[in-house]
C-alpha positions in Angstrom: 122.3 68.0 106.7 124.4 65.2 105.3 124.6 65.0 101.5 126.1 62.6 99.0 128.9 63.8 96.6 126.3 63.7 93.8 124.1 66.2 95.7 127.0 68.4 96.5 128.0 68.4 92.8 124.4 69.2 91.8 124.5 72.2 94.2 127.7 73.5 92.7 126.3 73.1 89.2 123.1 74.9 90.1 125.0 77.7 91.7 127.3 78.0 88.6 124.3 78.0 86.3 121.8 80.1 88.1 123.5 81.8 91.1 124.8 85.3 91.4 127.4 86.6 93.8 126.7 90.3 94.0 126.2 93.2 96.5 123.0 94.7 97.7 122.1 98.1 96.1 118.5 98.4 97.3 118.9 99.9 100.7 121.8 97.8 101.5 124.3 100.5 102.0 125.9 101.0 105.4 127.5 104.4 106.1 130.9 104.6 107.7 132.7 107.9 108.0 130.4 109.3 105.2 131.4 106.5 102.8 129.0 103.8 101.6 129.9 100.2 101.9 128.3 97.6 99.6 126.6 94.8 101.5 127.5 91.4 99.9 124.6 89.1 99.0 123.9 85.8 97.1 120.8 85.2 95.0 119.2 82.7 92.7 116.1 83.3 90.7 113.8 80.5 89.5 110.3 79.7 88.4 110.4 76.5 90.4 110.5 76.9 94.2 111.6 73.4 95.2 115.3 73.7 94.4 115.5 77.0 96.2 113.9 75.4 99.3 116.5 72.7 99.1 119.3 75.3 99.0 117.8 77.2 101.9 117.6 74.0 104.0 121.2 73.0 103.0 122.7 76.4 103.8 120.5 77.0 106.8 119.5 80.6 106.0 118.3 83.2 103.6 114.8 83.9 102.4 112.7 83.0 99.4 110.6 85.9 97.9 107.8 85.4 95.5 107.7 87.9 92.5 104.6 88.1 90.4 104.2 90.5 87.6 100.6 91.5 87.0 99.6 92.0 83.5 102.8 90.8 81.9 104.7 87.5 82.0 108.2 87.4 83.2 110.0 84.3 81.8 107.5 83.0 79.3 103.9 83.1 78.4 103.1 80.2 80.7 105.0 81.3 83.8 104.3 84.6 85.5 105.8 83.9 88.9 109.4 84.0 89.9 111.0 82.9 93.2 114.1 84.7 94.5 116.4 83.0 97.0 118.3 85.9 98.6 120.9 85.6 101.3 122.2 88.7 103.1 123.0 87.4 106.6 126.7 87.1 107.4 126.5 83.5 108.8 124.8 82.0 105.8 127.0 84.0 103.4 130.0 82.5 105.2 128.6 79.0 104.7 128.1 79.7 101.0 131.6 81.1 100.7 133.2 78.1 102.4 131.1 75.6 100.3 132.0 77.2 96.9 135.7 77.7 97.7 137.7 75.9 95.0 134.6 74.1 93.5 133.5 76.5 90.8 134.7 75.5 87.4 133.3 78.0 85.0 135.8 80.9 84.5 133.2 83.7 84.6 131.5 82.4 87.7 134.8 81.8 89.4 135.9 85.4 88.6 132.6 86.7 90.0 133.0 84.6 93.1 136.6 85.8 93.7 135.5 89.5 93.4 132.5 88.8 95.7 134.8 87.0 98.2 137.1 90.1 98.4 134.1 92.3 99.0 132.8 89.8 101.6 136.1 89.6 103.5 136.5 93.4 103.5 133.0 93.7 104.8 132.8 91.2 107.7 135.4 92.7 110.1 134.2 93.2 113.7 134.0 97.0 113.2 131.7 96.6 110.2 129.6 94.1 112.0 129.1 96.6 114.8 128.1 99.2 112.3 125.5 96.9 110.7 124.1 96.1 114.2 123.9 99.9 114.9 122.1 100.6 111.7 119.7 97.7 112.3 118.9 98.9 115.8 118.4 102.5 114.6 115.9 101.1 112.0 114.1 98.9 114.7 114.1 101.7 117.3 112.5 104.1 114.8 109.4 101.8 114.8 107.1 102.9 117.7 105.6 99.4 118.2 109.1 97.9 118.6 110.0 100.6 121.1 106.8 100.0 123.1 107.5 96.3 123.1 111.0 96.7 124.4 110.0 99.2 127.1 107.1 96.9 128.2 109.4 93.9 128.4 111.9 95.9 130.5 109.4 97.6 132.8 109.3 94.9 135.5 113.0 95.1 136.0 112.9 98.9 136.2 110.7 98.8 139.2 113.3 97.1 141.5 116.6 98.6 140.6 117.9 102.2 141.0 120.4 101.8 138.1 117.6 100.6 135.9 115.5 103.7 136.8 118.4 105.9 135.7 118.6 103.8 132.5 114.9 104.2 131.9 115.2 107.9 132.3 118.0 108.1 129.8 116.0 106.0 127.3 113.0 108.1 127.7 115.1 111.2 127.2 116.6 109.7 124.1 113.1 108.6 122.8 111.8 112.2 123.2 114.7 113.6 121.3 114.4 111.0 118.4 110.7 110.8 118.3 
């Protein structure tokens, strides 16, 4: 996506005014040697969805979540819906880090960004990425429908190869132990 300098300036201002460089504390911990690691994230909350969609398109990732509060209003008496643009994936966080590098002017936001950047750089090593992938696969594999889908997809290959039959046996043994 090619943008003018004005649009890039608007994005920087929007991030400075509304953005938050933080870490995920809601289930976003990854265990390594018994220690918890904080997973970096970027978020912006708004009552208007359009600017968040623009950012999501510009950075090429993240998700927009809709928050409604039944029975009570969140920001004002007229607006009861809030939209959250949240980025947790490493590739999009890398794009945000590169885009904001050296552009933030407000001292508080620049300090928040520098602390977040240290957390991000400590987090994204190859070893930590493998740990995240392992945790994600454990989470996926614990879902019986996901397991069935994978086993069904691999079934045609297992019929023709002896090594695959051994692999299938190992997977079934693992499944019985975990399930």
